[in-house]
TISE-104946 format. One record per residue (C-alpha): x, y, z; residue in three letters; chain; residue number from 0. Coordinates in nm, 2 decimals, always signed. Example, Ala and Ser with C-alpha at 12.3 -4.5 7.8 and 13.67 -1.06 7.14 Angstrom:
REM residues 2
LOVEX;+1.23;-0.45;+0.78;ALA;A;0
LOVEX;+1.37;-0.11;+0.71;SER;A;1
END
This chain:
REM residues 111
LOVEX;+16.71;+8.41;+11.66;GLN;A;0
LOVEX;+16.53;+8.69;+11.83;VAL;A;1
LOVEX;+16.17;+8.64;+11.87;GLU;A;2
LOVEX;+15.86;+8.77;+12.05;LEU;A;3
LOVEX;+15.57;+8.57;+12.09;VAL;A;4
LOVEX;+15.22;+8.72;+12.20;GLU;A;5
LOVEX;+14.91;+8.55;+12.32;SER;A;6
LOVEX;+14.60;+8.61;+12.50;GLY;A;7
LOVEX;+14.39;+8.82;+12.27;GLY;A;8
LOVEX;+14.04;+8.76;+12.16;GLY;A;9
LOVEX;+13.69;+8.89;+12.19;LEU;A;10
LOVEX;+13.55;+9.01;+12.50;VAL;A;11
LOVEX;+13.24;+9.21;+12.59;GLN;A;12
LOVEX;+13.26;+9.56;+12.73;THR;A;13
LOVEX;+13.36;+9.58;+13.10;GLY;A;14
LOVEX;+13.53;+9.23;+13.05;GLY;A;15
LOVEX;+13.91;+9.13;+13.11;SER;A;16
LOVEX;+14.18;+8.99;+12.92;LEU;A;17
LOVEX;+14.54;+8.89;+12.99;ARG;A;18
LOVEX;+14.80;+8.92;+12.74;LEU;A;19
LOVEX;+15.14;+8.73;+12.75;SER;A;20
LOVEX;+15.47;+8.80;+12.55;CYS;A;21
LOVEX;+15.74;+8.55;+12.58;THR;A;22
LOVEX;+16.08;+8.64;+12.43;ALA;A;23
LOVEX;+16.38;+8.46;+12.31;SER;A;24
LOVEX;+16.74;+8.63;+12.33;ARG;A;25
LOVEX;+16.57;+8.98;+12.45;VAL;A;26
LOVEX;+16.38;+9.10;+12.75;ASN;A;27
LOVEX;+16.05;+9.23;+12.64;PRO;A;28
LOVEX;+15.98;+9.57;+12.79;ILE;A;29
LOVEX;+15.63;+9.68;+12.69;GLY;A;30
LOVEX;+15.28;+9.67;+12.51;TRP;A;31
LOVEX;+15.16;+9.88;+12.23;TYR;A;32
LOVEX;+14.85;+9.88;+12.03;ARG;A;33
LOVEX;+14.75;+10.00;+11.71;GLN;A;34
LOVEX;+14.38;+10.05;+11.59;ALA;A;35
LOVEX;+14.28;+10.04;+11.20;PRO;A;36
LOVEX;+14.37;+10.39;+11.07;GLY;A;37
LOVEX;+14.56;+10.49;+11.39;ASP;A;38
LOVEX;+14.91;+10.52;+11.48;GLN;A;39
LOVEX;+15.08;+10.27;+11.72;ARG;A;40
LOVEX;+15.05;+10.40;+12.08;GLU;A;41
LOVEX;+15.20;+10.31;+12.40;LEU;A;42
LOVEX;+15.00;+10.11;+12.64;VAL;A;43
LOVEX;+15.23;+10.01;+12.91;ALA;A;44
LOVEX;+15.61;+9.98;+12.94;ALA;A;45
LOVEX;+15.87;+9.90;+13.21;ILE;A;46
LOVEX;+16.16;+10.13;+13.14;ILE;A;47
LOVEX;+16.49;+10.18;+13.31;GLY;A;48
LOVEX;+16.51;+10.11;+13.68;GLY;A;49
LOVEX;+16.18;+9.93;+13.66;GLY;A;50
LOVEX;+15.98;+10.24;+13.62;ILE;A;51
LOVEX;+15.64;+10.17;+13.47;ILE;A;52
LOVEX;+15.47;+10.40;+13.23;ARG;A;53
LOVEX;+15.12;+10.37;+13.11;TYR;A;54
LOVEX;+14.92;+10.53;+12.84;GLY;A;55
LOVEX;+14.68;+10.78;+12.99;ASP;A;56
LOVEX;+14.37;+10.61;+12.85;SER;A;57
LOVEX;+14.46;+10.29;+13.03;VAL;A;58
LOVEX;+14.57;+10.41;+13.38;LYS;A;59
LOVEX;+14.39;+10.23;+13.65;GLY;A;60
LOVEX;+14.25;+9.96;+13.44;ARG;A;61
LOVEX;+14.57;+9.79;+13.29;PHE;A;62
LOVEX;+14.86;+9.63;+13.47;THR;A;63
LOVEX;+15.19;+9.55;+13.32;ILE;A;64
LOVEX;+15.42;+9.28;+13.49;SER;A;65
LOVEX;+15.68;+9.06;+13.41;ARG;A;66
LOVEX;+15.82;+8.72;+13.54;ASP;A;67
LOVEX;+16.14;+8.66;+13.74;LYS;A;68
LOVEX;+16.34;+8.57;+13.43;THR;A;69
LOVEX;+16.24;+8.89;+13.25;TYR;A;70
LOVEX;+16.17;+8.69;+12.95;LYS;A;71
LOVEX;+15.80;+8.70;+12.97;THR;A;72
LOVEX;+15.57;+9.03;+13.03;VAL;A;73
LOVEX;+15.22;+9.03;+13.09;TYR;A;74
LOVEX;+14.93;+9.29;+13.04;LEU;A;75
LOVEX;+14.62;+9.24;+13.26;GLN;A;76
LOVEX;+14.33;+9.44;+13.10;MET;A;77
LOVEX;+14.04;+9.51;+13.31;ASN;A;78
LOVEX;+13.70;+9.70;+13.23;ASN;A;79
LOVEX;+13.78;+9.68;+12.87;LEU;A;80
LOVEX;+13.59;+9.94;+12.62;THR;A;81
LOVEX;+13.55;+9.93;+12.25;PRO;A;82
LOVEX;+13.80;+10.20;+12.24;GLU;A;83
LOVEX;+14.07;+9.95;+12.37;ASP;A;84
LOVEX;+14.03;+9.74;+12.05;ALA;A;85
LOVEX;+14.32;+9.69;+11.82;GLY;A;86
LOVEX;+14.62;+9.49;+11.75;VAL;A;87
LOVEX;+14.85;+9.46;+12.07;TYR;A;88
LOVEX;+15.21;+9.44;+11.99;TYR;A;89
LOVEX;+15.50;+9.34;+12.23;CYS;A;90
LOVEX;+15.82;+9.53;+12.22;LYS;A;91
LOVEX;+16.18;+9.47;+12.31;ALA;A;92
LOVEX;+16.51;+9.66;+12.27;ARG;A;93
LOVEX;+16.82;+9.52;+12.12;LEU;A;94
LOVEX;+17.07;+9.78;+12.11;GLY;A;95
LOVEX;+16.92;+10.08;+11.93;THR;A;96
LOVEX;+16.67;+9.85;+11.75;TYR;A;97
LOVEX;+16.30;+9.79;+11.84;ASP;A;98
LOVEX;+16.20;+9.44;+11.81;ILE;A;99
LOVEX;+15.82;+9.39;+11.76;TRP;A;100
LOVEX;+15.62;+9.07;+11.80;GLY;A;101
LOVEX;+15.34;+8.97;+11.54;GLN;A;102
LOVEX;+15.07;+9.10;+11.76;GLY;A;103
LOVEX;+14.76;+8.98;+11.90;THR;A;104
LOVEX;+14.40;+9.12;+11.82;GLN;A;105
LOVEX;+14.17;+9.23;+12.08;VAL;A;106
LOVEX;+13.82;+9.29;+12.00;THR;A;107
LOVEX;+13.57;+9.44;+12.24;VAL;A;108
LOVEX;+13.20;+9.43;+12.17;SER;A;109
LOVEX;+12.96;+9.69;+12.30;SER;A;110
END
């Protein structure tokens, strides 16, 4: 069974940090997306073909995506968080032509 399991979300004050983890079975997770209430899901960070990393414009310089040697776990280090970073963070993998999503982990940033 293909599964993505995210962890590491929580409540943090403005300026604080969180580290998210996503561990996968049978696929390699490739990135993180987030969705705030009423908004569309947007790219946060992704590792695309050839190891190229892409970040959403609003997180450049503050967030860092990385993965372990097995490629089964990806991390998202989030620094200098603001209330605009709040939302549900989803891990994504690709299986053929299909997108596979985790259940999401909530990030809340208090002002």
